[in-house]
C-alpha distance (Angstrom), angle and dihedral (degrees) to the residues before:
residue distance angle dihedral
M1 . . .
I2 3.81 . .
A3 3.81 132.2 .
C4 3.80 126.8 -170.3
I5 3.81 114.4 -140.9
F6 3.81 122.7 -165.5
P7 3.83 126.2 -149.5
G8 3.79 127.3 -123.0
Q9 3.77 137.4 -148.1
G10 3.80 113.9 -38.8
S11 3.81 94.1 46.9
Q12 3.81 93.8 86.5
A13 3.80 122.1 115.3
V14 3.79 132.5 167.7
G15 3.81 107.6 -99.9
M16 3.81 94.5 33.5
G17 3.79 111.0 151.5
K18 3.79 93.9 9.1
A19 3.82 98.3 109.9
L20 3.79 91.2 45.4
A21 3.81 90.5 48.9
G22 3.81 89.2 52.6
A23 3.80 90.1 54.7
F24 3.82 103.1 38.7
P25 3.82 130.1 46.2
L26 3.82 86.6 -158.5
V27 3.80 89.7 66.0
R28 3.81 92.4 48.3
E29 3.80 89.3 50.2
T30 3.82 91.6 49.0
M31 3.80 93.1 50.4
A32 3.82 90.4 46.8
E33 3.81 87.4 52.6
A34 3.81 88.9 53.2
D35 3.81 91.4 49.9
E36 3.79 89.9 52.0
A37 3.81 93.9 47.2
L38 3.81 92.2 53.5
G39 3.80 97.9 33.4
E40 3.80 93.7 -126.1
S41 3.80 141.6 74.3
L42 3.80 102.9 -81.0
S43 3.81 87.8 155.0
G44 3.81 90.7 57.9
L45 3.81 90.3 51.3
C46 3.82 91.4 50.1
F47 3.80 95.4 45.8
E48 3.83 101.6 36.4
G49 3.81 108.3 14.9
P50 2.99 136.6 173.7
A51 3.81 93.2 -133.8
E52 3.81 94.0 -144.4
T53 3.82 89.5 59.9
L54 3.81 94.4 42.4
V55 3.83 92.3 54.4
L56 3.80 93.6 58.0
T57 3.80 104.0 110.7
E58 3.81 95.0 -127.2
N59 3.82 88.8 55.1
T60 3.80 99.3 36.8
Q61 3.79 94.5 57.3
P62 3.84 99.1 54.6
A63 3.82 90.5 37.5
I64 3.82 94.3 56.9
L65 3.80 91.0 42.6
A66 3.81 92.3 51.5
V67 3.81 94.4 49.2
S68 3.81 91.2 43.9
I69 3.81 92.4 53.3
A70 3.81 91.2 45.5
C71 3.82 88.2 54.3
Y72 3.80 91.3 45.7
R73 3.80 92.6 52.2
V74 3.80 90.5 52.9
L75 3.80 89.5 48.4
A76 3.81 92.0 48.6
S77 3.81 90.2 49.3
T78 3.82 88.3 62.4
G79 3.80 90.5 57.5
V80 3.80 99.4 -102.8
V81 3.82 109.6 147.5
P82 3.82 116.4 -177.0
A83 3.80 121.5 -143.1
F84 3.83 90.2 -147.1
V85 3.81 138.2 10.0
A86 3.80 131.9 -155.4
G87 3.79 136.9 165.1
H88 3.80 137.7 -160.6
S89 3.83 109.7 -111.5
L90 3.83 103.5 -58.8
G91 3.82 86.6 20.5
E92 3.80 89.6 69.4
Y93 3.82 86.9 71.5
S94 3.81 90.0 53.4
A95 3.81 87.6 50.4
H96 3.80 90.9 53.5
V97 3.81 92.3 49.1
A98 3.81 89.5 50.1
A99 3.82 89.3 48.9
G100 3.81 92.2 48.7
T101 3.82 96.3 -116.6
M102 3.81 92.3 128.0
T103 3.78 135.5 8.2
F104 3.79 122.0 -96.2
A105 3.82 91.7 -119.5
D106 3.82 93.7 49.9
A107 3.80 91.1 48.0
L108 3.82 92.4 50.5
R109 3.79 93.0 50.9
T110 3.80 92.0 43.8
V111 3.81 95.7 51.2
R112 3.79 91.1 46.5
R113 3.80 88.2 58.3
R114 3.81 91.0 40.4
G115 3.80 88.7 56.8
R116 3.79 91.3 47.7
Y117 3.82 93.6 47.8
M118 3.81 92.0 47.9
Q119 3.79 90.4 50.9
D120 3.81 92.0 46.9
A121 3.82 93.4 49.9
V122 3.81 94.7 73.3
P123 3.83 124.5 26.7
V124 3.81 112.2 -115.0
G125 3.81 111.1 -89.1
Q126 3.82 96.2 21.9
G127 3.81 96.8 86.6
A128 3.79 132.5 51.6
M129 3.79 144.6 -179.5
A130 3.80 129.7 -153.2
A131 3.80 134.9 -174.4
I132 3.80 113.8 -127.3
L133 3.81 111.1 -156.0
G134 3.80 128.0 -162.0
L135 3.80 99.6 14.7
D136 3.81 130.4 105.4
A137 3.82 122.2 -116.9
E138 3.81 94.6 -107.0
T139 3.80 93.2 54.4
V140 3.82 92.4 45.3
A141 3.82 88.8 53.0
Q142 3.82 88.4 49.5
A143 3.82 91.1 51.6
C144 3.82 90.2 51.2
A145 3.81 93.1 48.2
E146 3.80 92.8 48.8
A147 3.81 93.5 46.5
A148 3.81 100.6 42.4
Q149 3.84 98.4 90.3
G150 3.80 90.1 -174.6
E151 3.81 94.5 -45.1
V152 3.80 128.5 105.0
V153 3.81 119.6 -93.3
S154 3.80 125.3 140.9
P155 3.82 144.1 142.5
A156 3.82 106.9 -72.3
N157 3.81 106.0 172.5
L158 3.80 119.2 27.8
N159 3.77 90.7 -168.0
A160 3.81 107.4 162.4
P161 3.81 139.7 -30.9
G162 3.80 106.5 -53.8
Q163 3.81 93.9 4.9
I164 3.79 114.2 96.0
V165 3.81 127.6 152.3
I166 3.80 120.6 -148.0
A167 3.81 127.0 -158.4
G168 3.79 138.7 -170.6
S169 3.77 142.3 92.3
K170 3.79 113.7 -9.2
A171 3.81 97.8 -113.7
A172 3.81 93.6 44.3
V173 3.82 92.0 50.7
A174 3.83 89.3 51.2
R175 3.83 91.1 50.5
A176 3.81 92.6 46.0
S177 3.81 90.5 49.1
E178 3.80 90.6 54.7
R179 3.81 91.9 45.2
A180 3.82 90.5 49.9
K181 3.81 89.8 54.7
Q182 3.81 90.0 50.5
L183 3.82 87.8 52.2
G184 3.80 91.9 53.7
A185 3.82 108.2 -83.9
K186 3.81 112.6 154.0
R187 3.80 93.1 -143.7
A188 3.78 141.9 -5.4
I189 3.79 111.0 -154.4
P190 3.84 121.7 -168.9
L191 3.82 109.1 -134.3
P192 3.82 123.6 -135.8
V193 3.81 96.4 -122.4
S194 3.79 130.8 142.6
A195 3.82 95.8 -138.9
P196 3.84 140.8 14.9
F197 3.81 99.9 -101.5
H198 3.82 126.3 -161.8
C199 3.79 99.0 19.4
A200 3.81 136.4 101.3
L201 3.82 91.3 -86.2
M202 3.83 86.6 71.6
R203 3.83 93.9 63.3
P204 3.83 92.9 101.2
A205 3.82 88.3 55.4
E206 3.80 90.3 48.1
A207 3.81 90.8 51.6
R208 3.82 91.5 52.2
L209 3.80 95.1 44.5
A210 3.82 98.7 43.6
P211 3.84 98.7 74.9
E212 3.81 91.0 45.4
L213 3.80 92.8 51.4
R214 3.81 91.6 46.8
A215 3.81 91.0 50.3
L216 3.84 94.6 56.2
T217 3.79 119.9 110.8
V218 3.80 102.6 -114.9
C219 3.81 141.7 173.4
D220 3.78 130.7 -153.4
P221 3.82 107.1 -90.0
A222 3.80 116.0 -97.8
V223 3.81 87.6 -147.1
P224 3.84 120.9 40.1
V225 3.82 114.7 -106.2
V226 3.82 122.0 -145.7
A227 3.81 107.5 -145.0
N228 3.82 128.4 -136.1
V229 3.77 95.6 -138.1
D230 3.82 98.8 62.1
A231 3.85 106.4 -1.8
E232 3.82 87.8 -119.4
V233 3.80 124.9 141.9
K234 3.81 112.1 -107.2
R235 3.79 113.7 -154.0
T236 3.83 99.3 166.1
A237 3.80 131.2 61.5
A238 3.81 91.5 -126.5
A239 3.81 93.0 55.1
G240 3.81 91.2 45.2
I241 3.80 93.4 51.1
E242 3.82 93.9 48.1
A243 3.81 89.2 51.1
L244 3.82 89.3 53.2
V245 3.82 90.4 50.1
R246 3.82 93.1 51.5
Q247 3.81 91.8 42.2
V248 3.84 93.8 71.8
S249 3.82 94.8 73.5
A250 3.82 100.3 17.4
P251 3.80 127.0 86.9
V252 3.80 120.5 -94.3
R253 3.82 104.7 -117.9
W254 3.80 95.3 -159.5
E255 3.79 97.4 155.2
D256 3.82 88.4 53.4
V257 3.83 90.8 47.1
M258 3.80 91.2 55.1
R259 3.79 92.9 45.5
R260 3.81 89.6 49.4
L261 3.81 90.8 52.5
A262 3.80 89.6 49.9
S263 3.82 91.0 49.2
E264 3.82 88.5 53.8
G265 3.81 88.8 58.3
V266 3.82 101.0 -96.0
H267 3.81 112.8 145.7
K268 3.83 101.1 157.4
Y269 3.80 123.1 63.1
V270 3.80 131.0 -170.5
E271 3.82 116.1 -163.4
V272 3.80 103.7 -147.6
G273 3.81 116.4 -158.6
P274 3.80 139.9 20.7
G275 3.80 121.0 -13.4
T276 3.80 135.3 1.6
V277 3.82 101.2 -103.5
L278 3.81 94.2 121.2
T279 3.80 92.3 45.9
G280 3.81 89.2 55.9
L281 3.81 92.7 47.7
G282 3.80 91.8 44.6
R283 3.79 92.8 54.9
K284 3.82 89.6 53.9
I285 3.81 92.2 49.4
L286 3.82 101.4 39.7
K287 3.81 111.9 33.7
D288 3.81 95.2 -176.9
A289 3.82 99.3 44.8
A290 3.82 125.4 102.8
F291 3.80 123.0 -130.0
A292 3.79 139.1 -167.1
N293 3.80 131.2 166.8
I294 3.77 133.8 -150.2
E295 3.78 119.7 -153.0
D296 3.82 100.3 123.0
P297 3.84 137.2 22.9
S298 3.82 93.7 -85.2
G299 3.79 88.6 60.4
L300 3.79 90.0 70.0
D301 3.81 89.9 64.7
A302 3.81 90.6 50.9
V303 3.81 91.1 49.2
A304 3.82 91.2 47.6
A305 3.81 89.2 52.8
L306 3.81 90.6 48.1
V307 3.80 94.6 47.9
G308 3.78 90.4 44.5
């Protein structure tokens, strides 16, 4: 059984999608569709940069979604049909487009605003995120609680065993990072992000995005979607949308998502979109699973070998 998993913010790179666009008219058509939906050249930004514009959250989110859906359409054209889909943070929107819950154009416009609202929620420089390596989730949560001192800091991405990202106010994240090291963490690495995603500081963004998400024209997904917020399978549009609303300020439970997919019988995973971040995490979580990724033409050979 196969699942398609879609990457989130941090997987972007100038040139993403370009090789695939050179090989497949379907990709060129998809990127042109994205340009039209946003009224600007998103394809040009993906293919040529500049990097400093691509990394702006309101650009990164639609850019990764567009390239991911272009890759998915190529994959689907080869006859690959996943039994489940899931995505990391922003990638959950790509998963819902792939599943048919929402249209590509609506998703692009929604994640552009999502990126903007997340950026607006916390002034630049006041929030932070850090990766805590070599510590279990319970001890990371303990470090955050002991270091908070009335400020926000909490686990934001529970990515894989021994790899947990925390988010919150800048000073509280620094204190929690130090406390985590005292409690046995191997490393605490500050992340180069523009906002503290997936923590309570994002509640203003959630409040702005919620009515827009609930107003979208949606359909029940043709393929079940496993949600970040609770690692539960969403089979209706209403359940999927509410999970996306809660996801803005809630932690991404990626390790739980992967374990849920495995418990449903999935043993082959295709990472669809730029980068191989989810493949790397997946191999740490599920030792016996098989992975391939598609972000360029050579990826199709890897997927063909995986699907057999």
